[in-house]
DSSP file (Angstrom, degrees, kcal/mol; ACC not computed):
  #  RESIDUE AA STRUCTURE BP1 BP2  ACC     N-H-->O    O-->H-N    N-H-->O    O-->H-N    TCO  KAPPA ALPHA  PHI   PSI    X-CA   Y-CA   Z-CA
    1    1 A M              0   0    0      0, 0.0     2,-0.1     0, 0.0   115,-0.0   0.000 360.0 360.0 360.0 128.7   82.8  136.1   48.1
    2    2 A T     >  -     0   0    0      1,-0.1     4,-2.2     4,-0.0     5,-0.1  -0.384 360.0-109.4 -81.6 166.1   81.4  134.2   45.3
    3    3 A I  H  > S+     0   0    0      1,-0.2     4,-2.7     2,-0.2     5,-0.2   0.884 120.5  52.7 -63.4 -37.7   83.4  131.9   43.0
    4    4 A D  H  > S+     0   0    0      2,-0.2     4,-1.2     1,-0.2    -1,-0.2   0.888 108.2  50.1 -66.1 -38.0   83.0  134.4   40.1
    5    5 A E  H  4 S+     0   0    0      2,-0.2     4,-0.3     1,-0.2    -1,-0.2   0.904 112.2  48.8 -64.8 -40.2   84.2  137.3   42.3
    6    6 A L  H >< S+     0   0    0     -4,-2.2     3,-1.9     1,-0.2    -2,-0.2   0.942 109.4  51.0 -61.5 -48.6   87.2  135.2   43.3
    7    7 A L  H >< S+     0   0    0     -4,-2.7     3,-1.6     1,-0.3    -1,-0.2   0.721  94.3  72.8 -66.6 -21.0   88.0  134.3   39.7
    8    8 A A  T 3< S+     0   0    0     -4,-1.2    -1,-0.3     1,-0.3    -2,-0.2   0.702  97.8  50.6 -64.6 -17.1   87.9  137.9   38.7
    9    9 A H  T <  S+     0   0    0     -3,-1.9    72,-2.3    -4,-0.3    -1,-0.3   0.289 107.3  63.1-104.0   8.3   91.2  138.3   40.5
   10   10 A M    <   +     0   0    0     -3,-1.6    72,-0.1    70,-0.2     5,-0.1  -0.651  59.2 164.2-118.9 177.7   92.8  135.4   38.7
   11   11 A G    >   -     0   0    0     70,-0.3     3,-1.8    -2,-0.2    72,-0.2  -0.935  52.6 -87.0 176.6 166.0   93.7  134.8   35.0
   12   12 A P  G >  S+     0   0    0      0, 0.0     3,-1.3     0, 0.0    -1,-0.1   0.840 124.4  55.2 -56.6 -34.8   95.6  132.7   32.6
   13   13 A A  G 3  S+     0   0    0      1,-0.3    25,-0.1    25,-0.1    26,-0.1   0.641 106.5  53.0 -74.0 -12.5   98.7  135.0   33.0
   14   14 A L  G <  S+     0   0    0     -3,-1.8    69,-2.2    24,-0.1     2,-0.5   0.040  91.0  96.4-108.3  24.1   98.5  134.4   36.7
   15   15 A F  E <   -a   83   0A   0     -3,-1.3    69,-0.2    67,-0.2   128,-0.1  -0.965  49.8-171.2-118.8 126.0   98.6  130.6   36.4
   16   16 A V  E     -a   84   0A   0     67,-2.9    69,-2.1    -2,-0.5     3,-0.4  -0.897   3.0-173.7-116.1  98.5  101.8  128.6   36.7
   17   17 A P  S    S+     0   0    0      0, 0.0     2,-0.2     0, 0.0    -1,-0.1   0.748  76.2  22.6 -68.2 -23.1  100.9  125.0   35.8
   18   18 A S  S    S-     0   0    0     68,-0.1    68,-0.2    69,-0.0     2,-0.1  -0.700  70.7-158.4-150.1  92.3  104.3  123.6   36.7
   19   19 A L        -     0   0    0     66,-3.8    68,-0.2    -3,-0.4     8,-0.1  -0.439   1.4-164.4 -63.8 139.3  106.6  125.3   39.1
   20   20 A D        +     0   0    0     -2,-0.1    -1,-0.1     6,-0.1    66,-0.1   0.260  46.9 126.1-108.1  11.3  110.2  124.2   38.7
   21   21 A A        -     0   0    0      1,-0.1     3,-0.1     5,-0.1    -2,-0.0  -0.336  39.5-171.4 -66.4 149.4  111.3  125.5   42.1
   22   22 A K        +     0   0    0      1,-0.1    69,-0.4    68,-0.1     2,-0.3   0.518  67.1  42.5-115.8 -14.4  113.1  123.2   44.4
   23   23 A T  S  > S-     0   0    0     67,-0.1     4,-2.1     1,-0.1     5,-0.1  -0.873  84.6-109.0-132.3 163.1  113.2  125.3   47.5
   24   24 A K  H  > S+     0   0    0     67,-0.4     4,-2.3    -2,-0.3     5,-0.2   0.921 118.2  51.5 -58.5 -47.3  110.9  127.7   49.4
   25   25 A P  H  > S+     0   0    0      0, 0.0     4,-2.0     0, 0.0    -1,-0.2   0.890 109.4  51.1 -59.3 -37.0  112.8  130.8   48.4
   26   26 A E  H  > S+     0   0    0      2,-0.2     4,-2.6     1,-0.2    -2,-0.2   0.884 107.7  53.0 -66.9 -37.5  112.7  129.7   44.7
   27   27 A V  H  X S+     0   0    0     -4,-2.1     4,-2.8     2,-0.2     5,-0.3   0.946 108.8  49.4 -60.5 -47.9  108.9  129.3   45.0
   28   28 A L  H  X S+     0   0    0     -4,-2.3     4,-2.1     1,-0.2    -1,-0.2   0.887 112.0  48.8 -61.0 -38.9  108.5  132.8   46.4
   29   29 A E  H  X S+     0   0    0     -4,-2.0     4,-2.7    -5,-0.2    -1,-0.2   0.931 112.8  46.4 -65.3 -45.5  110.6  134.2   43.6
   30   30 A Q  H  X S+     0   0    0     -4,-2.6     4,-2.1     2,-0.2    -2,-0.2   0.884 113.2  48.9 -67.6 -38.1  108.6  132.3   40.9
   31   31 A L  H  X S+     0   0    0     -4,-2.8     4,-2.3     2,-0.2    -1,-0.2   0.913 112.4  48.9 -65.9 -41.3  105.3  133.3   42.4
   32   32 A T  H  X S+     0   0    0     -4,-2.1     4,-2.4    -5,-0.3    -2,-0.2   0.928 110.5  50.6 -62.5 -45.0  106.4  136.9   42.5
   33   33 A D  H  X S+     0   0    0     -4,-2.7     4,-2.6     1,-0.2    -1,-0.2   0.886 109.9  50.5 -61.5 -38.5  107.6  136.8   38.9
   34   34 A A  H  X S+     0   0    0     -4,-2.1     4,-2.1     2,-0.2    -1,-0.2   0.906 110.0  50.2 -65.1 -41.1  104.3  135.4   37.8
   35   35 A A  H  X S+     0   0    0     -4,-2.3     4,-0.5     2,-0.2     6,-0.5   0.906 112.7  46.7 -63.1 -41.5  102.5  138.2   39.7
   36   36 A I  H >< S+     0   0    0     -4,-2.4     3,-0.7     1,-0.2    -2,-0.2   0.922 115.0  46.1 -65.7 -44.8  104.7  140.8   38.0
   37   37 A A  H 3< S+     0   0    0     -4,-2.6    -2,-0.2     1,-0.2    -1,-0.2   0.817 118.6  41.3 -69.1 -30.9  104.2  139.3   34.6
   38   38 A G  H 3< S+     0   0    0     -4,-2.1     2,-0.2    -5,-0.2    -1,-0.2   0.307 117.9  29.0-104.5   9.6  100.5  138.8   34.9
   39   39 A S  S << S-     0   0    0     -3,-0.7    41,-0.0    -4,-0.5    -4,-0.0  -0.777  89.9 -86.6-148.9-168.9   99.4  142.1   36.5
   40   40 A E  S    S+     0   0    0     -2,-0.2     2,-0.2    38,-0.1    -4,-0.1   0.389  81.8 119.6 -90.1   2.1  100.1  145.8   37.1
   41   41 A I        +     0   0    0     -6,-0.5    -2,-0.2     1,-0.1    35,-0.1  -0.492  31.2 167.2 -68.5 134.7  102.5  145.0   39.9
   42   42 A N        +     0   0    0     33,-0.5     2,-0.8    -2,-0.2    -1,-0.1   0.385  46.4  85.9-134.8   5.3  105.9  146.3   39.1
   43   43 A D     >  +     0   0    0     32,-0.2     4,-2.1     1,-0.2     5,-0.2  -0.744  46.3 173.7-111.9  85.6  108.1  146.3   42.2
   44   44 A R  H  > S+     0   0    0     -2,-0.8     4,-3.0     1,-0.2     5,-0.3   0.904  76.5  50.0 -57.3 -48.2  109.5  142.8   42.4
   45   45 A E  H  > S+     0   0    0      1,-0.2     4,-2.5     2,-0.2    -1,-0.2   0.874 109.9  50.4 -64.8 -38.0  111.9  143.4   45.3
   46   46 A L  H  > S+     0   0    0      2,-0.2     4,-2.1     1,-0.2    -1,-0.2   0.934 115.2  42.6 -64.9 -45.9  109.1  145.0   47.5
   47   47 A V  H  X S+     0   0    0     -4,-2.1     4,-2.4     2,-0.2    -2,-0.2   0.928 115.4  48.8 -67.3 -45.0  106.7  142.1   46.9
   48   48 A L  H  X S+     0   0    0     -4,-3.0     4,-2.6    -5,-0.2     5,-0.2   0.918 111.6  49.8 -62.2 -42.9  109.4  139.5   47.3
   49   49 A G  H  X S+     0   0    0     -4,-2.5     4,-2.5    -5,-0.3    -1,-0.2   0.896 109.2  52.7 -61.3 -40.9  110.6  141.1   50.5
   50   50 A L  H  X S+     0   0    0     -4,-2.1     4,-2.4     2,-0.2    -2,-0.2   0.933 111.6  45.6 -58.9 -47.6  107.0  141.2   51.8
   51   51 A L  H  X S+     0   0    0     -4,-2.4     4,-2.3     2,-0.2    -2,-0.2   0.899 112.5  50.1 -66.2 -40.9  106.6  137.5   51.1
   52   52 A Q  H  X S+     0   0    0     -4,-2.6     4,-1.4     1,-0.2    -1,-0.2   0.919 111.8  48.4 -63.8 -42.4  109.9  136.5   52.7
   53   53 A S  H  X S+     0   0    0     -4,-2.5     4,-0.9     1,-0.2    -2,-0.2   0.903 110.5  51.4 -63.6 -41.3  109.1  138.5   55.8
   54   54 A R  H >X S+     0   0    0     -4,-2.4     3,-0.7     1,-0.2     4,-0.7   0.904 108.3  51.4 -63.2 -40.9  105.7  137.0   56.1
   55   55 A E  H >< S+     0   0    0     -4,-2.3     3,-0.5     1,-0.2    -1,-0.2   0.797 101.7  61.4 -68.2 -27.6  107.2  133.5   55.8
   56   56 A Q  H 3< S+     0   0    0     -4,-1.4    -1,-0.2     1,-0.2    -2,-0.2   0.789  98.9  57.2 -67.7 -26.4  109.6  134.3   58.6
   57   57 A L  H << S-     0   0    0     -4,-0.9    -1,-0.2    -3,-0.7     2,-0.2   0.762 134.7 -50.1 -71.9 -25.0  106.7  134.8   60.9
   58   58 A G  S << S-     0   0    0     -4,-0.7    -1,-0.3    -3,-0.5    -2,-0.1  -0.629  70.0 -75.5 155.4 145.1  105.5  131.3   60.1
   59   59 A S        -     0   0    0     34,-0.2    34,-0.1    -2,-0.2    -4,-0.1  -0.282  24.7-149.5 -63.2 141.9  104.9  129.2   57.1
   60   60 A T        +     0   0    0     32,-0.1     8,-2.3    34,-0.0     2,-0.5   0.295  67.3 110.3 -91.0   7.6  101.8  129.9   55.0
   61   61 A A  B     -B   67   0A   0     31,-0.5    34,-0.7     6,-0.3     6,-0.3  -0.730  50.3-170.4 -83.8 128.5  101.7  126.2   54.1
   62   62 A L        -     0   0    0      4,-2.9    34,-0.4    -2,-0.5     3,-0.4  -0.033  34.8 -66.4 -94.7-156.4   98.8  124.4   55.7
   63   63 A E  S >  S+     0   0    0      1,-0.2     3,-0.7    32,-0.2    -1,-0.3  -0.411 106.8  40.3 -87.7 170.7   98.2  120.6   55.7
   64   64 A R  T 3  S-     0   0    0      1,-0.2    -1,-0.2    -2,-0.1    37,-0.1   0.747 127.2 -62.6  62.9  28.9   97.4  118.4   52.7
   65   65 A G  T 3  S+     0   0    0     -3,-0.4    37,-2.7     1,-0.2    36,-2.0   0.744  99.3 122.4  79.9  25.0   99.8  120.0   50.3
   66   66 A V  E <   - c   0 102A   0     -3,-0.7    -4,-2.9    35,-0.2     2,-0.3  -0.966  34.1-175.4-126.4 138.7   98.4  123.6   50.0
   67   67 A A  E     -Bc  61 103A   0     35,-2.4    37,-2.2    -2,-0.4    -6,-0.3  -0.971  13.4-163.4-132.0 148.7  100.1  127.0   50.7
   68   68 A F        -     0   0    0     -8,-2.3    37,-0.1    -2,-0.3    -7,-0.1  -0.570   9.8-173.8-127.7  67.1   98.7  130.5   50.8
   69   69 A P        +     0   0    0      0, 0.0    37,-2.4     0, 0.0     2,-0.3  -0.426  27.7 158.7 -58.4 136.8  101.6  133.0   50.6
   70   70 A H  E     +d  106   0A   0     35,-0.2     2,-0.3   -19,-0.1    37,-0.2  -0.984  15.8 139.7-158.4 163.9  100.0  136.4   51.1
   71   71 A G  E     -d  107   0A   0     35,-1.8    37,-1.9    -2,-0.3     2,-0.4  -0.948  39.8 -99.9 171.6 174.7  100.3  140.0   52.1
   72   72 A R  E     +d  108   0A   0     -2,-0.3     2,-0.3    35,-0.2    -2,-0.0  -0.920  38.6 169.6-116.6 142.5   99.5  143.6   51.5
   73   73 A S    >   -     0   0    0     35,-2.2     3,-1.5    -2,-0.4   -26,-0.0  -0.998  45.6-127.8-153.4 148.1  101.8  146.0   49.7
   74   74 A L  T 3  S+     0   0    0     -2,-0.3    -1,-0.1     1,-0.3   -27,-0.0   0.686 109.0  69.1 -65.5 -17.8  101.8  149.5   48.2
   75   75 A A  T 3  S+     0   0    0     33,-0.1   -33,-0.5   -32,-0.1     2,-0.5   0.605  88.4  78.4 -74.7 -10.6  103.2  147.9   45.1
   76   76 A V    <   -     0   0    0     -3,-1.5    -3,-0.1    32,-0.2     3,-0.1  -0.874  53.5-178.0-106.9 126.8   99.8  146.2   44.6
   77   77 A Q  S    S+     0   0    0     -2,-0.5     2,-0.3     1,-0.3    -1,-0.1   0.753  71.4   7.2 -92.8 -27.6   96.9  148.2   43.1
   78   78 A K  S    S-     0   0    0     30,-0.1    -1,-0.3   -69,-0.0   -38,-0.1  -0.979  97.5 -68.6-151.1 159.4   94.2  145.6   43.3
   79   79 A L        -     0   0    0     -2,-0.3     2,-0.4    -3,-0.1    29,-0.2  -0.241  53.6-173.7 -52.1 129.7   93.7  142.1   44.6
   80   80 A T  E     - E   0 107A   0     27,-2.7    27,-2.8     2,-0.0     2,-0.5  -0.998   8.9-168.2-134.0 130.5   95.8  139.7   42.6
   81   81 A I  E     - E   0 106A   0    -72,-2.3     2,-0.5    -2,-0.4   -70,-0.3  -0.978   2.3-166.6-125.9 122.7   95.8  135.9   42.9
   82   82 A V  E     - E   0 105A   0     23,-2.3    23,-2.6    -2,-0.5     2,-0.4  -0.922   7.1-160.2-105.0 128.3   98.5  133.6   41.4
   83   83 A A  E     +aE  15 104A   0    -69,-2.2   -67,-2.9    -2,-0.5     2,-0.3  -0.921  18.0 170.8-107.6 134.1   97.7  129.9   41.3
   84   84 A A  E     -aE  16 103A   0     19,-2.6    19,-2.8    -2,-0.4     2,-0.3  -0.978  16.9-154.9-144.1 154.6  100.6  127.5   40.9
   85   85 A R  E     - E   0 102A   0    -69,-2.1   -66,-3.8    -2,-0.3     2,-0.4  -0.947   6.5-165.7-130.5 150.5  101.3  123.8   41.0
   86   86 A S  E     -     0   0A   0     15,-2.2     4,-0.1    -2,-0.3   -68,-0.1  -0.942   5.6-164.1-133.1 112.2  104.3  121.6   41.7
   87   87 A E  E    S+     0   0A   0     -2,-0.4    -1,-0.1   -68,-0.2    15,-0.0   0.912  93.0  42.4 -63.0 -42.9  103.9  117.9   40.7
   88   88 A K  E    S-     0   0A   0      1,-0.1    -1,-0.2    13,-0.1    13,-0.1   0.797 110.5-128.9 -74.1 -28.3  106.8  116.8   42.8
   89   89 A G  E     -     0   0A   0     12,-0.1     2,-0.4    10,-0.1    12,-0.2   0.128  13.7-122.7  87.9 150.6  106.0  118.9   45.7
   90   90 A I  E     - E   0 100A   0     10,-2.0    10,-2.9    -4,-0.1     2,-0.9  -0.979  21.9-110.2-132.5 139.7  108.2  121.4   47.6
   91   91 A D        +     0   0    0    -69,-0.4   -67,-0.4    -2,-0.4     7,-0.0  -0.598  45.7 161.1 -70.1 107.4  109.2  121.6   51.2
   92   92 A F        -     0   0    0     -2,-0.9   -31,-0.5     6,-0.4    -1,-0.2   0.032  63.0-102.7-117.5  22.5  107.4  124.7   52.3
   93   93 A E        -     0   0    0      1,-0.1   -32,-0.2     4,-0.1   -34,-0.2   0.918  56.7-171.3  57.1  49.1  107.5  123.9   56.0
   94   94 A S    >   -     0   0    0      4,-0.4     3,-1.1     1,-0.1   -32,-0.2  -0.212  35.5-109.6 -70.7 161.7  103.9  122.8   56.1
   95   95 A E  T 3  S+     0   0    0    -34,-0.7   -32,-0.2   -33,-0.3    -1,-0.1   0.832 120.4  42.5 -59.6 -35.0  102.0  122.0   59.3
   96   96 A D  T 3  S-     0   0    0    -34,-0.4    -1,-0.3     2,-0.1   -33,-0.1   0.427 109.8-120.4 -95.6   1.4  102.0  118.3   58.5
   97   97 A G  S <  S+     0   0    0     -3,-1.1    -2,-0.1     1,-0.3    -4,-0.1   0.508  71.8 126.2  76.9   3.4  105.6  118.2   57.3
   98   98 A K        -     0   0    0      1,-0.1    -4,-0.4    -6,-0.1    -6,-0.4  -0.541  69.3 -85.4 -93.6 160.6  104.6  116.9   53.9
   99   99 A P        -     0   0    0      0, 0.0     2,-0.4     0, 0.0    -8,-0.2  -0.247  40.3-124.5 -62.1 151.3  105.5  118.5   50.5
  100  100 A T  E     + E   0  90A   0    -10,-2.9   -10,-2.0     1,-0.1   -34,-0.2  -0.849  31.9 169.7-100.8 133.6  103.4  121.3   49.2
  101  101 A H  E     +     0   0A   0    -36,-2.0   -15,-2.2    -2,-0.4     2,-0.5   0.699  61.3  53.1-114.1 -31.6  101.9  120.9   45.7
  102  102 A L  E     -cE  66  85A   0    -37,-2.7   -35,-2.4   -17,-0.2     2,-0.4  -0.935  61.2-173.6-115.9 131.4   99.3  123.8   45.3
  103  103 A F  E     -cE  67  84A   0    -19,-2.8   -19,-2.6    -2,-0.5     2,-0.5  -0.979   9.8-173.1-125.6 133.4  100.2  127.4   45.9
  104  104 A F  E     - E   0  83A   0    -37,-2.2     2,-0.5    -2,-0.4   -21,-0.2  -0.908  11.4-160.4-125.7 102.1   97.8  130.4   45.9
  105  105 A L  E     - E   0  82A   0    -23,-2.6   -23,-2.3    -2,-0.5     2,-0.5  -0.720   9.3-168.4 -81.9 124.0   99.7  133.7   46.2
  106  106 A I  E     +dE  70  81A   0    -37,-2.4   -35,-1.8    -2,-0.5     2,-0.4  -0.959   8.3 176.3-121.3 115.6   97.3  136.4   47.4
  107  107 A L  E     +dE  71  80A   0    -27,-2.8   -27,-2.7    -2,-0.5   -35,-0.2  -0.946   2.1 172.5-120.8 139.0   98.4  140.0   47.2
  108  108 A A  E     -d   72   0A   0    -37,-1.9   -35,-2.2    -2,-0.4   -32,-0.2  -0.963  34.9-103.4-140.9 157.2   96.3  143.1   48.0
  109  109 A P    >   -     0   0    0      0, 0.0     3,-1.2     0, 0.0   -35,-0.2  -0.435  36.7-114.1 -73.6 157.7   96.8  146.8   48.4
  110  110 A P  T 3  S+     0   0    0      0, 0.0   -36,-0.1     0, 0.0   -33,-0.1   0.794 114.5  62.0 -62.8 -26.7   97.0  148.1   52.0
  111  111 A H  T 3   +     0   0    0      1,-0.1     2,-2.4     3,-0.0     3,-0.2   0.000  62.8 136.4 -91.0  30.0   93.7  150.0   51.4
  112  112 A D    X   +     0   0    0     -3,-1.2     3,-2.2     1,-0.2     5,-0.1  -0.485  26.5 173.1 -74.9  73.6   91.7  146.8   50.9
  113  113 A T  T 3  S+     0   0    0     -2,-2.4    -1,-0.2     1,-0.3    -2,-0.0   0.754  71.8  54.0 -63.3 -26.7   88.9  148.1   53.0
  114  114 A G  T 3  S-     0   0    0     -3,-0.2    -1,-0.3     1,-0.0     5,-0.1   0.392 106.5-126.1 -86.2   4.8   86.6  145.2   52.2
  115  115 A N    X>  +     0   0    0     -3,-2.2     4,-2.0     1,-0.1     3,-0.5   0.887  49.2 163.4  50.2  43.1   89.3  142.7   53.3
  116  116 A L  H 3>  +     0   0    0      1,-0.2     4,-2.8     2,-0.2     5,-0.2   0.838  67.7  59.6 -59.1 -33.2   88.9  141.0   49.9
  117  117 A Y  H 3> S+     0   0    0      1,-0.2     4,-2.1     2,-0.2    -1,-0.2   0.875 106.3  45.9 -69.6 -33.3   92.2  139.2   50.4
  118  118 A L  H <> S+     0   0    0     -3,-0.5     4,-2.3     2,-0.2    -1,-0.2   0.866 112.8  51.2 -72.1 -35.9   90.9  137.5   53.5
  119  119 A Q  H  X S+     0   0    0     -4,-2.0     4,-2.4     2,-0.2    -2,-0.2   0.907 110.8  48.7 -64.0 -41.3   87.7  136.6   51.8
  120  120 A A  H  X S+     0   0    0     -4,-2.8     4,-2.6     2,-0.2     5,-0.3   0.924 110.7  50.2 -64.5 -44.8   89.7  135.2   48.9
  121  121 A L  H  X S+     0   0    0     -4,-2.1     4,-2.5     1,-0.2    -2,-0.2   0.929 112.7  47.0 -59.1 -46.1   91.9  133.1   51.2
  122  122 A G  H  X S+     0   0    0     -4,-2.3     4,-2.2     2,-0.2    -1,-0.2   0.889 111.6  50.7 -63.5 -40.4   88.8  131.8   53.0
  123  123 A K  H  X S+     0   0    0     -4,-2.4     4,-2.1     2,-0.2    -2,-0.2   0.938 113.3  44.2 -64.5 -47.4   87.0  130.9   49.8
  124  124 A I  H  X S+     0   0    0     -4,-2.6     4,-2.0     1,-0.2    -2,-0.2   0.929 113.0  51.4 -64.6 -44.6   90.0  129.0   48.3
  125  125 A A  H  < S+     0   0    0     -4,-2.5     4,-0.4    -5,-0.3    -1,-0.2   0.900 109.9  50.9 -59.3 -40.2   90.6  127.2   51.6
  126  126 A G  H >< S+     0   0    0     -4,-2.2     3,-1.0     1,-0.2     4,-0.3   0.905 109.2  49.9 -63.7 -42.0   87.0  126.2   51.7
  127  127 A L  H >< S+     0   0    0     -4,-2.1     3,-0.8     1,-0.2    -1,-0.2   0.851 109.3  52.7 -63.7 -34.3   87.1  124.8   48.2
  128  128 A L  T 3< S+     0   0    0     -4,-2.0    -1,-0.2     1,-0.2    -2,-0.2   0.439  81.3  88.4 -87.6   1.0   90.2  122.8   48.9
  129  129 A K  T <  S+     0   0    0     -3,-1.0     2,-0.8    -4,-0.4    -1,-0.2   0.820  74.5  81.4 -63.2 -28.1   88.7  121.1   52.0
  130  130 A D  S X> S-     0   0    0     -3,-0.8     4,-1.7    -4,-0.3     3,-0.7  -0.707  74.0-155.2 -80.9 112.4   87.5  118.5   49.5
  131  131 A E  H 3> S+     0   0    0     -2,-0.8     4,-2.3     1,-0.3    -1,-0.2   0.822  92.8  60.3 -58.4 -32.6   90.5  116.2   48.8
  132  132 A G  H 3> S+     0   0    0      2,-0.2     4,-2.4     1,-0.2    -1,-0.3   0.883 102.0  51.8 -63.5 -38.8   88.9  115.3   45.5
  133  133 A V  H <> S+     0   0    0     -3,-0.7     4,-2.6     2,-0.2    -2,-0.2   0.933 109.6  49.6 -63.4 -45.4   89.1  119.0   44.3
  134  134 A K  H  X S+     0   0    0     -4,-1.7     4,-1.7     1,-0.2    -2,-0.2   0.926 111.5  48.7 -59.0 -45.5   92.7  119.2   45.3
  135  135 A D  H  X S+     0   0    0     -4,-2.3     4,-1.2     1,-0.2    -1,-0.2   0.899 111.6  49.6 -62.5 -41.2   93.5  116.0   43.3
  136  136 A Q  H  X S+     0   0    0     -4,-2.4     4,-1.4     1,-0.2     3,-0.3   0.896 107.9  53.7 -65.0 -40.0   91.6  117.2   40.3
  137  137 A L  H  < S+     0   0    0     -4,-2.6    -1,-0.2     1,-0.2    -2,-0.2   0.863 108.5  51.0 -62.7 -34.4   93.4  120.6   40.4
  138  138 A M  H  < S+     0   0    0     -4,-1.7    -1,-0.2    -5,-0.2    -2,-0.2   0.778 115.8  40.4 -73.2 -25.5   96.7  118.7   40.3
  139  139 A S  H  < S+     0   0    0     -4,-1.2    -2,-0.2    -3,-0.3    -1,-0.2   0.535  86.9 109.5-103.9  -6.1   95.8  116.5   37.4
  140  140 A C     <  -     0   0    0     -4,-1.4     3,-0.0    -3,-0.1     6,-0.0  -0.307  63.3-135.6 -72.0 159.1   94.0  119.0   35.1
  141  141 A G        +     0   0    0      1,-0.1     2,-0.3     2,-0.0    -1,-0.1   0.758  68.1   0.8 -89.1 -26.7   95.7  120.1   31.9
  142  142 A D  S  > S-     0   0    0      1,-0.1     4,-2.3  -125,-0.0     5,-0.1  -0.885  79.4 -83.1-154.5 179.5   95.3  123.9   31.7
  143  143 A Y  H  > S+     0   0    0     -2,-0.3     4,-2.6     1,-0.2     5,-0.2   0.905 121.1  53.9 -60.5 -44.8   94.0  127.0   33.2
  144  144 A D  H  > S+     0   0    0      1,-0.2     4,-2.2     2,-0.2    -1,-0.2   0.907 111.2  45.9 -59.4 -41.8   90.5  126.6   31.8
  145  145 A S  H  > S+     0   0    0      2,-0.2     4,-2.0     1,-0.2    -1,-0.2   0.897 110.4  54.7 -65.3 -40.4   90.2  123.1   33.3
  146  146 A F  H  X S+     0   0    0     -4,-2.3     4,-1.9     1,-0.2    -2,-0.2   0.921 110.6  45.6 -57.0 -46.9   91.7  124.5   36.6
  147  147 A I  H  X S+     0   0    0     -4,-2.6     4,-2.4     1,-0.2    -1,-0.2   0.892 108.7  55.1 -67.3 -41.4   88.9  127.1   36.8
  148  148 A E  H  X S+     0   0    0     -4,-2.2     4,-1.0    -5,-0.2    -1,-0.2   0.883 107.8  50.3 -60.6 -37.4   86.2  124.7   35.9
  149  149 A I  H  < S+     0   0    0     -4,-2.0     3,-0.5     1,-0.2    -1,-0.2   0.914 109.6  50.1 -66.6 -42.2   87.2  122.5   38.8
  150  150 A L  H  < S+     0   0    0     -4,-1.9    -2,-0.2     1,-0.2    -1,-0.2   0.876 107.4  54.6 -63.0 -36.0   87.2  125.5   41.2
  151  151 A K  H  <        0   0    0     -4,-2.4    -1,-0.2    -5,-0.1    -2,-0.2   0.760 360.0 360.0 -68.7 -23.3   83.7  126.3   39.9
  152  152 A G     <        0   0    0     -4,-1.0    -3,-0.2    -3,-0.5    -2,-0.1   0.475 360.0 360.0  80.4 360.0   82.6  122.8   40.8
């Protein structure tokens, strides 16, 4: 997946520059609400339940302050990616035990035959291996700046 293909599934309406959540459940609610507001997804409870169930299997927070809540649902018609930031950081039960600052919610329909959602997850994870990129994403001012940093 190229960066342009990835960005085709994101957008200003799917960007939350400053999460005000204080807990993991609140993060999932705010990410779900952003997905509903910025896309054609319209079944909040189904998506939220999917994310909560996925997190019960194990946290989607990796190390270094990044989390990838994700899943497939009939409520989703096309790959949708919400990017969100928390300056203070939120306990998302990460592998390293540190607060999570960057969240990328990745939702796909069950019939995602090309596994675009796994490609998107891999692409974002690859971009964030560079600690400098993560730091820049946390300090940029708006969606356009966020995207320019992802483009490199």
